[in-house]
C-alpha positions, -999 to +999 in steps of 0.1 A: +597-022+474+581-050+455+565-049+420+530-044+434+541-014+455+558+001+425+527-003+404+505+013+431+528+042+434+530+047+397+492+047+393+489+072+422+514+095+404+494+094+372+462+101+390+478+131+407+486+144+372+449+145+364+444+111+347+415+090+358+427+056+347+457+038+333+446+005+318+473-021+317+453-047+299+460-028+266+498-030+271+523-057+263+539-076+292+572-060+284+557-025+288+541-034+321+573-048+334+591-016+325+564+004+343+568-014+376+605-014+374+610-051+369+627-046+335+649-018+320+629+007+299+631+005+262+641+040+250+627+033+215+592+031+228+592+066+243+560+084+246+542+062+221+536+035+247+522+060+272+498+073+246+486+038+238+483+029+275+453+051+283+420+034+277+402+055+250+365+059+256+340+062+228+342+094+208+324+118+231+321+144+204+301+121+181+269+134+168+237+119+180+217+096+157+196+113+130+164+127+144+175+125+180+173+155+203+205+175+210+229+155+231+228+179+260+194+196+254+174+172+275+198+170+305+203+207+313+203+219+349+230+196+362+251+213+390+287+208+383+298+207+419+273+195+445+269+170+474+249+146+453+238+117+476+259+086+473+289+091+450+285+057+434+314+061+410+340+077+433+352+096+402+380+121+405+361+149+388+352+185+399+371+199+369+354+216+340+383+209+317+375+191+284+370+153+288+401+133+287+405+100+270+404+080+302+375+061+319+368+064+356+392+046+380+391+009+385+383-004+420+403-029+439+394-064+426+361-077+441+348-106+422+364-120+392+398-138+395+392-153+361+400-120+344+438-125+348+460-117+318+496-123+310+510-092+327+494-103+360+509-137+357+542-121+350+539-100+381+530-129+403+559-148+389+584-122+401+581-132+437+566-167+439+581-174+473+565-143+490+528-142+482+510-113+498+479-123+516+448-106+502+465-090+472+443-086+442+448-099+407+427-077+385+423-041+377+448-012+375+447-007+413+462-035+433+441-044+463+455-044+498+428-067+512+413-099+499+378-104+487+357-136+486+340-142+452+302-148+455+287-181+445+281-168+410+289-198+389+280-233+399+297-246+368+331-230+373+358-256+379+384-251+407+418-238+398+430-214+372+422-237+343+386-239+355+383-202+359+397-195+325+373-221+310+343-205+328+354-170+315+357-183+280+323-199+282+308-167+294+323-147+266+311-172+241+276-172+254+276-134+253+282-135+215+252-157+210+225-130+211+189-135+201+182-126+164+164-094+173+195-082+193+218-093+165+199-072+141+207-041+160+244-046+151+257-036+185+288-053+200+280-081+224+294-078+258+294-100+289+269-126+299+265-129+336+241-144+362+242-182+362+232-185+398+195-185+408+181-168+439+173-202+454+210-211+454+220-180+473+190-175+496+161-200+495+140-178+518+143-148+496+136-169+465+102-177+479+091-141+484+061-136+462+061-099+455+081-067+457+061-057+488+072-089+504+108-081+495+104-047+511+091-061+543+120-087+543+146-060+538+131-039+566+140-067+591+171-079+573+201-090+594+221-106+566+249-080+571+255-051+595+244-022+574+210-021+589+225-013+622+238+021+610+212+030+584+181+050+592+158+034+567+158+004+543+157+014+506+145-016+487+134+002+456+104+018+440+085+022+407+063+002+384+063-035+395+057-045+359+082-022+343+099-029+310+129-008+321+149-013+353+176+010+367+202-003+392+225+020+412+251+013+438+237+021+473+215+047+490+230+080+499+221+104+528+189+116+512+178+081+503+186+069+537+165+096+553+135+091+531+137+053+524+135+059+487+161+055+459+175+084+439+157+113+456+186+137+459+201+159+431+214+127+414+179+113+415+164+145+400+189+142+372+180+106+367+144+116+364+153+141+336+174+115+318+146+090+318+122+117+306+145+125+278+139+090+264+102+092+270+102+071+301+084+087+331+101+079+364+069+061+376+070+038+346+103+022+355+116+002+385+145+019+403+167+002+430+203-002+442+226-032+447+226-025+484+194-019+503+209+000+532+233+030+532+270+022+539+283+044+568+297+076+554+289+066+518+320+043+518+325+016+492+303-015+497+321-044+512+320-079+494+300-095+522+274-067+520+271-073+482+267-110+488+240-103+514+220-080+491+224-097+458+196-122+464+172-093+469+182-076+437+180-108+417+145-116+431+134-081+422+145-086+387+128-120+386+095-105+397+097-073+376+108-092+344+122-061+327+131-060+290+162-038+296+184-031+326+204+001+329+234-002+353+242+032+367+278+035+376+310+015+379+300-004+410+265-015+398+279-026+364+308-046+379+286-062+405+259-073+380+284-084+354+309-099+379+339-082+364+365-057+372+365-042+337+364-004+337+331+014+329+347+029+298+353-006+284+318-018+294+300+010+277+285+008+242+279-030+244+249-052+249+256-072+281+231-097+295+222-104+331+202-136+335+193-132+299+181-096+302+199-070+280+220-047+301+235-014+292+262+004+313+264+041+318+277+066+343+260+073+376+240+105+377+261+116+407+292+115+384+275+138+359+269+163+387+306+163+394+317+164+358+294+175+330+317+161+304+301+127+310+267+140+300+272+134+263+284+097+266+256+091+291+230+105+266+244+081+240+241+052+265+205+059+274+195+063+238+211+029+231+191+014+260+159+030+246+167+015+212+170-019+227+138-015+246+120-006+214+134-036+196+125-059+225+089-046+224+088-051+187+101-086+190+072-092+214+047-080+189+046-045+202+033-057+236+042-036+266+035-045+302+011-023+322+030+008+332+002+026+350+005+010+384+032+023+406+047+007+437+068+026+462+089+013+491 
């Protein structure tokens, strides 16, 4: 059994014990080598290393900001155990136990090979003569199949050095926030989205409206999802919205109706938006994928690449002031990272220059109500950024009266 198999088995054992995630990026190389059996354990470290290993989320018991409504008061009515459309987070929930200090599980690596750290290099160095085809290099779950990165960065140089340089440049640009964002004193996150729609799909880049995108999606053959889906689900809402929500993919209800977020998760999303004084019809709501994956399975990399130009063109046309990424997959797709949702929360990221906030998918809240409080904190943060953006524009808000449904 090689180091990767040991790591995979170890992570599966911890998940069976009820833990949602074990983040290795917070550990030393020595500790990771002990975990995978590549180095004898250090008895002095004991349980302290294990305690430090879990990725601690934000204090979920923190009080809301002064003057804010009660943390859970606006989001009542969530059903703890239900079949809630597309389970965009694939979170191991279903337990009403108090929240643990672990974020949702990481997926197999999909996009960002530039996120390698020392422990990954050490693992690769254990068996340089027997590379495994398709094995992943990022995240706490080692992939068993390869993924092809999208054409996300035209400036990234080939090779590890170029990838690291591109990652460093992205981190540096994320810290250079506009003055009005700096004034909010919120940690800066990732800055993603260097590729324009025309570079990925020139035909989609020329679509003049959201209606034109909807018609294009209805006849799309860029991937095979349309062959199994009942209806396309391009998105709906105010075409001039200041606030844009992005989920993962349509579920069964969405596929049947051709509309995003119409199941129980969608009803909860409507309540969440209302809690921050944003009627559903005033925002634009869509998913990364425009057709339902068979059986609500995880989207495949080629499907993401096929749909990304549609999403980017929608964002270009709507021109929102804030993007809310709902769930692990949407956040990691937009930000082109494998970082856990717990580590992405509470920061101002930017996607093509638009401030982006990460939170849990409403379907995850239906499965585990302990995530309602951190989600409430996230959406309040998104609303705070929206208010600041409008103030920076002289209080101007785009017309929110006209809705557009597809």
